[in-house]
C-alpha positions in Angstrom: -67.0 -122.4 47.3 -68.2 -119.6 45.1 -66.8 -119.3 41.5 -65.1 -116.0 42.3 -63.4 -117.7 45.3 -62.2 -120.5 43.2 -60.8 -118.2 40.5 -59.1 -116.1 43.2 -57.5 -119.2 44.7 -56.3 -120.4 41.2 -54.9 -117.0 40.5 -53.0 -116.8 43.7 -51.6 -120.3 43.2 -50.4 -119.5 39.7 -48.8 -116.3 41.0 -47.1 -118.3 43.7 -45.8 -121.0 41.3 -44.4 -118.3 39.1 -42.4 -116.6 41.9 -39.5 -119.0 42.1 -38.7 -118.3 38.4 -38.7 -114.5 38.8 -36.8 -112.0 40.9 -37.8 -112.4 44.6 -40.0 -109.7 46.2 -40.5 -108.6 49.7 -43.7 -106.8 50.5 -43.2 -104.5 53.5 -46.3 -103.0 55.1 -45.9 -99.7 56.8 -48.7 -98.5 59.1 -49.2 -96.6 62.3 -51.7 -94.9 64.4 -52.5 -91.2 64.2 -49.5 -88.9 63.8 -47.0 -91.7 64.1 -45.0 -90.6 61.0 -45.6 -93.2 58.3 -44.9 -90.8 55.3 -41.6 -89.6 56.9 -40.6 -93.2 57.8 -41.0 -94.4 54.2 -39.3 -91.4 52.7 -36.3 -91.5 55.0 -36.0 -95.3 54.7 -35.9 -95.2 50.9 -33.5 -92.2 50.9 -31.1 -94.0 53.2 -31.3 -97.3 51.3 -30.4 -95.5 48.2 -27.6 -93.4 49.8 -26.3 -95.7 52.6 -23.7 -93.5 54.3 -25.7 -93.4 57.5 -26.7 -97.1 57.6 -23.8 -98.9 59.5 -26.1 -101.4 61.2 -27.5 -102.7 57.9 -25.0 -105.4 57.3 -25.4 -105.8 53.6 -24.6 -102.0 53.3 -21.6 -102.2 55.7 -20.2 -105.2 53.9 -20.6 -103.6 50.5 -23.0 -106.3 49.2 -25.6 -103.7 48.0 -24.2 -102.8 44.6 -27.0 -100.4 43.8 -30.6 -99.5 44.8 -33.0 -97.8 42.4 -36.7 -97.0 42.1 -38.8 -98.8 39.6 -42.5 -98.7 38.6 -44.6 -100.6 41.1 -46.3 -103.8 39.9 -49.8 -102.8 41.0 -51.1 -100.4 38.3 -54.3 -99.6 40.2 -52.6 -98.5 43.4 -51.4 -94.9 43.7 -47.6 -94.5 43.7 -46.1 -93.2 47.0 -44.9 -89.7 46.0 -41.3 -90.2 47.3 -39.8 -87.3 45.3 -42.2 -84.7 46.6 -42.0 -85.9 50.2 -38.2 -85.9 50.1 -38.2 -82.4 48.7 -40.4 -81.3 51.6 -38.1 -82.7 54.2 -34.7 -81.7 52.6 -35.5 -78.5 50.8 -34.3 -75.0 51.7 -37.5 -74.5 53.9 -38.1 -78.0 55.1 -41.5 -79.0 56.4 -43.4 -82.2 57.2 -45.2 -83.7 54.2 -48.9 -84.5 54.0 -50.0 -87.5 56.0 -51.2 -90.8 54.7 -54.8 -90.7 53.5 -55.0 -93.8 51.4 -53.1 -96.9 50.3 -50.0 -96.2 48.2 -47.0 -98.2 47.0 -43.4 -97.9 46.0 -40.9 -100.4 44.5 -37.2 -100.2 45.4 -35.0 -102.7 43.6 -31.5 -103.9 44.8 -28.6 -105.3 42.9 -26.9 -107.5 45.4 -23.6 -109.4 45.6 -23.6 -112.7 47.4 -21.5 -113.1 50.5 -18.5 -115.4 50.8 -17.4 -117.8 48.0 -20.8 -117.6 46.3 -20.1 -114.0 45.5 -17.2 -115.0 43.3 -19.1 -117.8 41.5 -22.5 -116.3 41.0 -23.3 -113.0 39.4 -25.3 -110.2 41.1 -28.9 -110.9 41.9 -31.9 -108.7 42.1 -34.3 -108.2 45.0 -37.4 -106.1 44.9 -38.8 -104.3 48.0 -42.4 -103.3 47.5 -43.3 -100.8 50.3 -47.1 -100.6 51.0 -48.3 -97.5 52.9 -51.7 -97.6 54.5 -53.5 -95.7 57.3 -53.4 -97.4 60.7 -57.1 -96.6 61.2 -57.9 -99.0 58.3 -55.8 -101.7 60.0 -57.9 -101.5 63.2 -60.9 -102.0 61.0 -59.8 -105.6 60.3 -60.9 -106.4 63.9 -64.4 -105.8 62.8 -64.6 -108.6 60.3 -65.5 -111.3 62.8 -67.8 -109.2 64.9 -71.5 -108.5 64.9 -73.1 -105.0 65.2 -74.6 -105.6 68.6 -71.3 -106.6 70.2 -69.5 -103.8 68.5 -72.0 -101.1 69.5 -72.2 -102.3 73.1 -68.4 -102.2 73.4 -68.0 -98.8 71.8 -70.7 -97.2 74.0 -69.2 -98.7 77.1 -65.7 -97.5 76.2 -66.7 -93.9 75.4 -69.1 -93.4 78.3 -66.6 -91.5 80.4 -64.9 -89.5 77.6 -65.4 -85.8 77.4 -64.9 -86.1 73.6 -68.0 -88.3 73.3 -70.4 -85.8 75.0 -71.8 -84.6 71.8 -72.5 -88.0 70.4 -74.0 -89.3 73.7 -76.3 -86.2 73.7 -77.3 -86.9 70.1 -78.4 -90.4 71.2 -80.9 -89.0 73.8 -84.4 -89.6 72.7 -83.4 -91.9 69.8 -85.2 -95.2 69.7 -83.5 -98.0 67.8 -86.9 -99.8 67.5 -88.4 -96.8 65.8 -88.9 -96.8 62.0 -85.8 -95.9 60.1 -85.4 -92.2 59.4 -82.5 -91.2 57.1 -82.2 -87.8 58.5 -81.7 -89.3 62.0 -79.2 -91.8 60.7 -77.1 -89.1 59.0 -77.2 -86.9 62.1 -76.0 -89.7 64.3 -73.3 -90.8 61.8 -71.9 -87.3 61.6 -72.0 -86.9 65.4 -70.1 -90.2 65.8 -67.6 -89.1 63.2 -67.0 -85.9 65.1 -66.4 -87.9 68.2 -63.8 -90.1 66.4 -62.0 -87.0 65.2 -61.9 -85.5 68.7 -60.8 -88.8 70.2 -57.9 -89.1 67.8 -56.9 -85.5 68.5 -56.9 -86.3 72.2 -54.5 -89.2 71.7 -56.8 -92.2 71.7 -55.9 -95.0 69.4 -59.0 -97.2 68.9 -60.9 -94.9 66.5 -62.9 -97.3 64.4 -64.5 -97.4 61.8 -61.3 -95.9 60.3 -63.0 -94.7 57.1 -65.1 -92.3 59.1 -61.8 -90.4 59.6 -60.6 -90.8 56.0 -63.7 -91.3 53.9 -62.3 -90.5 50.5 -64.8 -91.3 47.7 -67.1 -93.1 50.2 -68.1 -89.8 52.0 -71.9 -89.7 52.3 -72.4 -93.3 51.2 -74.7 -95.6 53.3 -71.7 -97.7 54.1 -70.4 -94.8 56.1 -73.7 -93.7 57.6 -74.2 -95.7 60.7 -73.4 -95.4 64.4 -73.5 -97.5 67.6 -77.0 -97.7 69.2 -77.9 -99.2 72.5 -80.5 -102.0 72.9 -81.0 -105.4 71.4 -82.1 -106.9 68.1 -84.9 -105.0 66.3 -87.2 -106.0 63.4 -86.7 -105.0 59.8 -87.5 -101.4 58.8 -86.3 -100.0 62.2 -83.4 -97.6 62.7 -81.2 -100.2 64.6 -81.8 -102.9 61.9 -80.7 -100.4 59.2 -77.6 -99.5 61.2 -76.8 -103.2 61.5 -77.2 -103.7 57.8 -74.9 -100.8 57.0 -72.3 -102.0 59.5 -72.3 -105.4 57.7 -72.0 -103.6 54.3 -69.0 -101.7 55.7 -67.3 -104.9 56.6 -68.2 -106.6 53.3 -67.6 -103.7 50.8 -64.8 -101.8 52.5 -62.9 -103.8 55.0 -62.7 -107.2 53.3 -61.5 -105.9 49.9 -58.7 -104.0 51.7 -57.7 -107.2 53.5 -57.8 -109.3 50.3 -56.1 -106.8 48.0 -53.4 -105.4 50.2 -53.1 -106.6 53.7 -53.2 -110.4 53.1 -50.1 -110.1 50.7 -47.8 -108.5 53.3 -44.5 -110.4 54.2 -43.0 -108.0 56.7 -44.7 -105.3 58.8 -43.7 -102.2 60.7 -46.2 -100.6 63.1 -45.3 -97.0 64.0 -46.5 -95.7 67.4 -46.4 -92.2 68.8 -45.9 -93.6 72.3 -44.7 -90.2 73.7 -47.9 -88.6 72.5 -50.0 -91.2 74.3 -48.0 -90.8 77.5 -48.5 -87.1 77.3 -52.2 -87.6 76.8 -52.5 -89.6 80.0 -53.0 -93.1 81.4 -56.3 -93.7 79.6 -54.7 -92.9 76.2 -51.9 -95.3 77.0 -54.3 -98.1 77.9 -56.3 -97.5 74.8 -53.1 -97.7 72.7 -52.1 -101.0 74.4 -55.5 -102.5 73.6 -55.2 -101.2 70.0 -51.8 -102.9 69.6 -53.2 -106.2 70.7 -56.1 -105.9 68.4 -53.8 -104.9 65.5 -51.8 -108.1 65.9 -55.0 -110.1 66.0 -55.6 -108.9 62.4 -52.2 -110.2 61.3 -51.5 -113.7 60.1 -48.0 -114.1 61.7 -45.7 -117.1 61.2 -43.3 -118.8 59.0 -44.2 -120.2 55.5 -42.6 -123.4 54.3 -41.3 -123.8 50.8 -44.4 -125.8 49.7 -46.9 -123.3 51.0 -44.8 -120.5 49.5 -45.1 -122.3 46.1 -48.9 -122.2 46.5 -48.9 -118.5 47.2 -49.6 -118.7 50.9 -48.4 -115.5 52.7 -47.7 -114.9 56.3 -46.2 -111.9 58.2 -42.8 -113.2 59.1 -41.4 -110.2 60.9 -43.2 -107.5 62.8 -41.5 -104.4 64.2 -43.3 -102.2 66.7 -41.4 -98.9 66.6 -41.9 -96.0 69.0 -41.3 -92.9 66.8 -40.0 -89.4 67.7 -37.1 -90.7 69.7 -35.3 -87.5 68.8 -37.7 -85.7 71.2 -35.7 -87.3 74.0 -32.0 -87.3 74.9 -30.4 -90.6 74.0 -30.0 -91.4 77.8 -33.8 -92.1 77.8 -34.1 -94.1 74.6 -33.7 -97.5 76.4 -36.6 -96.5 78.7 -38.8 -95.6 75.7 -37.9 -98.9 74.1 -38.8 -100.8 77.3 -42.2 -99.0 77.5 -42.8 -99.9 73.9 -42.0 -103.5 74.5 -44.3 -103.6 77.5 -47.1 -102.0 75.5 -47.0 -104.8 72.9 -46.1 -107.7 75.2 -49.4 -109.5 74.7 -49.3 -108.9 70.9 -45.7 -110.0 70.8 -46.3 -113.2 72.7 -49.1 -114.2 70.3 -46.9 -113.6 67.2 -43.9 -115.4 68.7 -46.1 -118.4 69.4 -47.2 -118.4 65.8 -43.6 -118.4 64.7 -43.1 -114.8 63.6 -40.1 -112.7 64.6 -41.1 -109.6 66.5 -39.2 -106.7 68.0 -39.8 -103.4 69.7 -37.6 -100.3 69.1 -37.4 -96.6 69.5 -36.5 -94.7 66.4 -36.6 -91.3 64.6 -36.9 -91.8 60.9 -35.7 -88.2 60.4 -33.8 -86.6 63.3 -35.1 -83.0 63.8 -33.1 -82.1 67.0 -29.6 -82.1 68.5 -28.9 -82.9 72.1 -28.0 -80.4 74.8 -27.3 -80.5 78.6 -28.8 -77.5 80.4 -29.0 -76.3 84.0 -32.5 -75.6 85.5 -33.3 -74.8 89.1 -30.0 -76.2 90.3 -30.4 -79.4 88.3 -28.6 -80.6 85.2 -31.1 -81.8 82.5 -30.4 -83.8 79.4 -32.5 -82.0 76.8 -32.9 -81.6 73.0 -32.9 -78.5 70.8 -34.8 -78.0 67.6 -36.7 -75.6 65.4 -40.3 -75.1 66.7 -43.0 -76.1 64.3 -45.3 -73.1 65.0 -42.8 -70.2 65.1 -39.6 -71.6 63.4 -37.4 -70.3 66.2 -34.8 -72.5 68.0 -35.8 -73.8 71.4 -34.4 -76.3 74.0 -36.9 -78.8 75.3 -37.0 -81.3 78.2 -39.9 -83.8 78.0 -39.6 -85.2 81.5 -37.9 -88.3 82.8 -39.5 -91.6 81.7 -39.5 -94.3 84.5 -37.0 -97.1 84.4 -39.8 -99.6 85.2 -42.5 -99.6 82.4 -45.0 -100.8 85.1 -45.0 -97.2 86.4 -46.7 -96.3 83.1 -48.7 -99.4 82.4 -50.2 -100.0 85.9 -51.9 -96.7 86.2 -53.1 -97.0 82.6 -54.7 -100.4 83.3 -56.3 -99.2 86.5 -57.9 -96.3 84.6 -56.1 -93.5 86.5 -57.0 -90.0 85.4 -53.4 -88.7 85.5 -49.8 -89.6 86.3 -48.8 -89.6 90.0 -45.9 -87.1 90.6 -44.9 -87.0 87.0 -45.4 -84.7 84.0 -44.7 -85.7 80.4 -44.7 -83.1 77.7 -44.4 -83.1 73.9 -43.2 -80.4 71.6 -43.8 -80.0 67.9 -40.5 -79.7 66.0 -40.1 -78.8 62.3 -37.5 -80.7 60.2 -34.0 -79.3 60.6 -32.3 -77.6 57.6 -29.9 -80.2 56.2 -26.6 -80.2 54.3 -26.2 -83.7 53.1 -22.9 -85.0 51.8 -22.8 -87.2 48.7 -23.8 -90.7 49.5 -25.5 -89.7 52.7 -29.2 -90.0 53.4 -31.1 -87.8 56.0 -30.0 -88.1 59.6 -32.0 -90.6 61.7 -32.0 -92.6 64.9 -31.8 -96.4 64.5 -33.4 -96.5 61.1 -30.5 -98.8 60.0 -31.3 -101.2 62.8 -35.0 -101.2 61.8 -34.1 -101.9 58.2 -31.7 -104.8 59.3 -34.5 -106.4 61.3 -37.1 -106.0 58.6 -35.2 -107.0 55.5 -31.6 -107.7 56.4 -32.0 -111.5 56.2 -33.1 -111.2 52.5 -30.2 -108.8 51.5 
């Protein structure tokens, strides 16, 4: 073992040994694929944990055992703070709007003063529990699946997957005439990397989920670096000095210098995890987008280390993801009569991932939620039919409109079967999405922003520790 590995292990062990003598901490990871609503989820969750008037399903709140909840400086001084105050102002101000989306890792610490239940509550004084919420882009999470893979396998799989996608036409055209066995040319490498990044952006906009490498979409300070200047090439192994060999070297550097530090510094320390999914957006995009999302969910869980940690392993600093919630967001785009169907589709999408986590000993759940409710429900008549719809403020124009998304099937197989078979569209069905702006709110004292099942999500994720 290298010296750095030994010192890292000793450091984690000392940290683990110190934990029983300090206030306990839960590290909750929040991630999601494109447009799933991570920033809104964290903001609404914290607001409702601080003002708990809308959290009846959170037992500790309903039983009055949460004496107070307050924000504190986070323990990681090198990680940006999640800008809770600015995001809350954006959602609840006089002209509410959606905040900026997640572009990098950020963190927030919420601390609770808790009263013990039963007889213990009268004997012991209040205790403190810290909730460290870690926000990170879902695209980075998918990158964890690259760690154990070689460039050749990755390139072949990507090229096979995108062959029939219109969004990939530009990149596939850029590949024409390129020989991987030719001498490395930096201008060619940069041209291919940019064309591949353009494909990834187009694929994400079209509703596809597996858009790796994730830093091509959110490069930050790495923009233009060799670690982000590679692309999948066809063909087999090539000698040193060739374009393909240089692409392979940069792919390995991406894993070593970008993906592994993220895993070590952030992801490997997570105790609880919520994965937010815009399932309605994928259904609207079509069967191929749904199948891509299902495969992405399975790959995401492969990156987790699910399971229970015994007390001895806990003393040694070993961490496992004990609870994983897969949440279909934007449930407020549907009438409540369809929420159970959305939940069933979400559960079917993550069935393979859930079975793997359950086998490892983790607790998993699927749920449909709206972290911030932007609509109200209405029943309307249309062409002689009565439709259960929703009404909200349109994102583009700001005017009020009533919207009916279409009826989700009772049997999730009607969604998953065509997706697995590679169908080009839904048979006798049309699912639509609408962009709603946040509603103007008048919050009473002690109330957080309105939501759908955010209290149930919180109970599953952290209720046992409260």
